[in-house]
matplotlib code that plots the C-alpha trace (Angstrom):
import matplotlib.pyplot as plt

x = [64.9, 66.2, 66.2, 69.4, 69.1, 71.1, 70.9, 72.4, 73.0, 73.8, 74.5, 77.4, 81.2, 84.6, 85.5, 84.4, 85.3, 85.6, 83.2, 79.9, 77.3, 76.1, 78.4, 76.7, 73.5, 72.3, 69.1, 70.1, 72.7, 69.3, 68.5, 69.2, 70.9, 68.3, 69.0, 70.1, 67.3, 65.2, 68.3, 66.7, 63.4, 64.8, 66.7, 63.6, 61.7, 64.6, 64.8, 61.4, 61.2, 63.5, 67.0, 69.6, 72.1, 72.9, 74.6, 76.0, 76.4, 76.0, 78.3, 80.2, 79.6, 81.8, 80.8, 78.1, 79.1, 77.4, 77.8, 79.6, 75.7, 73.8, 75.7, 75.6, 71.5, 72.2, 73.6, 71.5, 68.7, 72.1, 72.1, 75.1, 76.5, 78.8, 80.6, 81.9, 84.2, 86.6, 89.4, 89.6, 88.1, 88.6, 91.7, 89.3, 86.6, 88.3, 88.3, 84.9, 83.9, 85.7, 83.9, 80.2, 81.5, 81.4, 82.7, 84.5, 85.8, 88.3, 87.7, 91.1, 90.3, 94.3, 97.8, 99.3, 98.9, 98.8, 96.7, 94.0, 94.3, 93.3, 90.4, 89.3, 89.9, 91.2, 94.9, 93.9, 96.2, 98.1, 95.4, 93.9, 96.9, 97.2, 93.4, 93.4, 97.0, 95.3, 92.0, 94.6, 96.0, 92.6, 91.8, 89.2, 89.7, 89.9, 89.4, 90.4, 87.5, 88.7, 86.5, 87.3, 87.0, 88.4, 91.8, 92.1, 91.3, 94.9, 97.0, 95.4, 98.4, 99.7, 96.7, 96.7, 100.3, 99.5, 96.5, 99.1, 102.0, 99.5, 98.2, 94.3, 91.8, 90.8, 87.6, 87.1, 84.3, 83.6, 82.2, 78.2, 78.0, 80.6, 78.7, 78.6, 81.8, 81.6, 81.2, 84.3, 85.5, 85.8, 89.4, 89.3, 86.6, 88.9, 91.8, 89.9, 88.3, 92.3, 92.9, 90.7, 93.1, 95.4, 94.7, 93.6, 91.4, 87.5, 85.6, 82.0, 82.1, 78.3, 79.3, 81.7, 79.1, 75.8, 78.4, 79.2, 75.2, 75.0, 73.7, 69.6, 67.3, 64.2, 61.7, 63.2, 65.0, 67.0, 67.0, 64.7, 65.4, 61.8, 62.8, 66.0, 66.4, 65.0, 66.8, 66.7, 67.6, 69.0, 65.7, 64.6, 61.9, 62.2, 62.2, 61.9, 62.6, 65.7, 67.4, 68.1, 64.8, 62.7, 58.6, 59.7, 58.7, 61.5, 63.9, 61.4, 62.5, 65.2, 67.1, 67.2, 68.0, 72.2, 71.8, 74.8, 74.0, 75.4, 74.3, 71.2, 71.9, 74.0, 71.3, 69.4, 71.1, 69.6, 66.9, 65.7, 67.6, 69.9, 73.3, 73.6, 72.4, 75.4, 77.7, 76.3, 76.4, 80.2, 81.6, 80.4, 81.5, 84.8, 85.1, 84.5, 87.1, 89.5, 88.7, 88.7]
y = [205.3, 202.2, 201.6, 200.5, 197.5, 197.4, 193.6, 193.1, 189.1, 189.1, 190.6, 188.5, 189.8, 188.8, 192.8, 195.0, 198.0, 201.6, 203.0, 201.0, 200.0, 196.6, 194.3, 196.0, 195.2, 191.8, 192.4, 192.4, 189.1, 187.5, 187.2, 184.4, 184.4, 183.4, 180.5, 181.1, 179.7, 182.5, 185.1, 184.1, 184.8, 187.9, 188.6, 188.1, 190.8, 192.9, 191.7, 192.7, 196.5, 198.0, 197.2, 196.3, 197.5, 195.7, 196.4, 193.0, 194.1, 193.5, 192.1, 190.3, 189.0, 186.3, 184.5, 183.1, 180.4, 180.0, 183.5, 182.2, 180.4, 183.9, 185.9, 183.3, 183.9, 187.0, 186.9, 184.8, 187.7, 189.5, 192.1, 194.4, 193.4, 195.5, 193.8, 195.2, 193.1, 193.5, 191.1, 189.5, 185.6, 186.5, 184.0, 181.3, 182.1, 184.1, 181.7, 181.0, 184.5, 185.5, 187.4, 187.5, 190.7, 193.7, 196.2, 194.4, 197.0, 196.3, 198.1, 199.5, 202.1, 203.5, 203.2, 201.5, 198.0, 199.0, 201.7, 199.8, 196.9, 199.0, 200.4, 196.5, 195.2, 192.2, 191.6, 191.7, 195.1, 192.5, 190.2, 192.4, 193.5, 190.3, 189.6, 192.7, 191.8, 188.6, 190.6, 192.3, 188.7, 187.4, 189.8, 191.8, 195.8, 196.2, 199.3, 200.5, 201.7, 204.3, 205.9, 209.2, 209.1, 212.7, 210.1, 208.5, 212.2, 212.7, 209.4, 210.5, 211.3, 208.0, 206.1, 207.4, 206.5, 202.5, 202.6, 204.3, 201.7, 199.1, 200.4, 200.2, 202.9, 204.5, 205.9, 208.3, 207.9, 210.1, 208.7, 208.8, 207.4, 207.8, 208.7, 212.2, 213.0, 212.5, 216.7, 217.8, 221.5, 223.5, 223.3, 219.7, 219.1, 221.0, 218.9, 215.9, 217.7, 218.1, 215.2, 214.8, 215.5, 212.5, 209.5, 206.8, 209.2, 208.6, 211.3, 212.3, 215.9, 215.4, 214.1, 217.1, 219.9, 217.5, 217.6, 221.4, 221.8, 219.8, 217.2, 216.1, 218.3, 217.1, 220.0, 220.0, 217.0, 216.0, 211.9, 210.6, 206.6, 205.5, 206.6, 205.8, 202.3, 199.6, 197.4, 194.0, 192.0, 188.4, 186.9, 188.2, 190.8, 194.8, 197.7, 201.5, 204.0, 203.1, 200.7, 202.9, 204.6, 201.4, 202.0, 206.0, 209.3, 209.5, 212.2, 213.6, 211.7, 212.2, 210.1, 211.3, 214.8, 215.4, 212.1, 210.8, 207.7, 208.0, 203.9, 206.0, 209.9, 209.2, 207.5, 210.5, 213.0, 211.9, 213.0, 216.8, 219.1, 221.2, 221.6, 217.8, 216.9, 218.0, 217.7, 213.7, 213.7, 215.7, 213.0, 210.4, 211.6, 212.1, 208.4, 206.7, 208.4, 208.0, 204.3, 203.9]
z = [101.3, 102.8, 106.5, 108.5, 110.9, 114.3, 114.7, 118.6, 117.9, 121.2, 124.5, 126.1, 126.2, 126.7, 127.4, 130.1, 128.7, 130.2, 128.5, 127.7, 130.4, 128.3, 129.9, 134.0, 132.6, 133.9, 133.0, 129.1, 129.7, 130.6, 127.3, 125.2, 121.6, 119.0, 116.6, 113.0, 111.9, 113.9, 112.0, 108.9, 109.5, 111.0, 107.5, 105.5, 107.4, 107.2, 103.3, 102.2, 104.2, 102.0, 104.4, 102.3, 105.2, 108.7, 111.4, 113.5, 117.1, 120.5, 123.5, 121.4, 118.3, 117.3, 121.0, 118.6, 118.1, 115.4, 113.9, 110.4, 109.8, 110.9, 108.3, 105.4, 105.9, 105.4, 102.3, 101.1, 100.8, 99.4, 103.0, 103.4, 107.1, 108.9, 112.1, 114.6, 117.9, 120.2, 117.9, 120.5, 118.6, 115.1, 114.2, 115.7, 112.6, 110.5, 108.1, 108.1, 107.6, 105.3, 102.1, 104.3, 105.4, 103.7, 106.4, 109.6, 112.5, 115.1, 118.3, 120.0, 122.5, 122.7, 120.7, 123.2, 125.0, 128.5, 128.2, 125.3, 128.0, 130.7, 129.1, 127.8, 131.5, 129.3, 127.7, 124.8, 122.8, 120.6, 120.2, 118.5, 116.1, 115.2, 114.8, 111.5, 110.1, 109.9, 108.3, 106.0, 104.6, 103.8, 101.6, 104.3, 104.7, 108.1, 109.6, 113.2, 115.5, 117.9, 120.3, 121.5, 124.9, 127.3, 127.8, 124.7, 122.1, 124.1, 121.8, 118.1, 116.8, 118.0, 116.4, 113.6, 113.3, 114.4, 111.2, 109.0, 109.6, 109.6, 106.9, 107.6, 108.1, 111.2, 112.3, 115.0, 116.7, 119.1, 122.6, 122.9, 127.0, 129.0, 132.9, 130.9, 129.8, 126.5, 125.6, 123.8, 124.0, 120.9, 120.9, 120.5, 118.2, 115.6, 116.7, 115.5, 112.2, 111.0, 111.1, 107.8, 105.9, 106.8, 104.1, 106.1, 108.6, 108.7, 110.1, 110.3, 110.2, 110.9, 114.0, 115.5, 114.3, 116.8, 119.7, 119.6, 119.3, 122.5, 121.2, 120.6, 121.5, 122.9, 122.5, 118.5, 118.1, 114.9, 115.5, 112.6, 114.4, 113.7, 110.4, 109.8, 111.6, 112.6, 116.5, 116.7, 119.8, 120.5, 120.3, 117.3, 119.4, 118.1, 120.2, 119.0, 118.4, 120.0, 121.7, 124.4, 124.5, 124.3, 123.9, 124.5, 122.7, 119.4, 120.5, 123.3, 127.0, 129.4, 128.4, 125.1, 126.1, 124.6, 122.9, 120.9, 119.6, 116.4, 115.1, 115.4, 115.6, 111.8, 110.0, 111.7, 109.6, 106.2, 106.7, 106.5, 104.7, 107.5, 108.2, 109.6, 106.7, 104.2, 106.7, 106.9, 103.0, 102.8, 104.9, 103.1, 100.2, 101.4, 103.1, 99.8, 97.4, 100.1, 100.3, 96.0]

ax = plt.figure().add_subplot(projection="3d")
ax.plot(x, y, z, "-o")
ax.set_aspect("equal")
plt.show()
């Protein structure tokens, strides 16, 4: 099985999201973004190692002035690109990005402007909506990335209604680290699962089951980050087993206790024949069927 790469192309961000700590981390902000030449070498090595999919993340990736050139290098090596953006700068770069992204996720925290803007610390709701519409006009298939917290999950019906009005998919993404309040009660998880029946809603059932079980257990870790994921920082440095546990034992450090960090846990579900493996497989097939 091939690995997936999480490529943090920059740690800079133009949001101050309430559930994200990266913008508060002064040490990370000092890590310089790389160059296109460096990116080309990163992609060359990934291709050589059998990687087929790269998640372009940050920070806010579109703050990289050279992001179109960087993604062109990924295309040169036939790598499938998933890009996560807050959408603020998308209109400025949309034409130069077109055709270079396989999956394009726009972050929306709430289906209402005032609440979303408060969560982000920036007035950007209407900018994101315009960005989603522009992506559609350019032939992209944008996806709303809806980070579910204990607050925002209350507005799940309205977010699904918004996605249906926009005629875009919405991916329900439970928050993985929000000052220790990431857990949901069983009734809430069942409420989220209910929306799987909606045509434009994408859910990973393994995620919901993993939350119910309390996340990763350090005694018997479910994390397989070492086997499934490569992490590259803006300066080209690789860290492991994951971005959050650099240099530690996979799944066994204190920070790994109850871990729900989906960029590493979800790929881990593809290893080991347990309920998470099968739920992840079924969810993938359902989501792909919906996207046809």
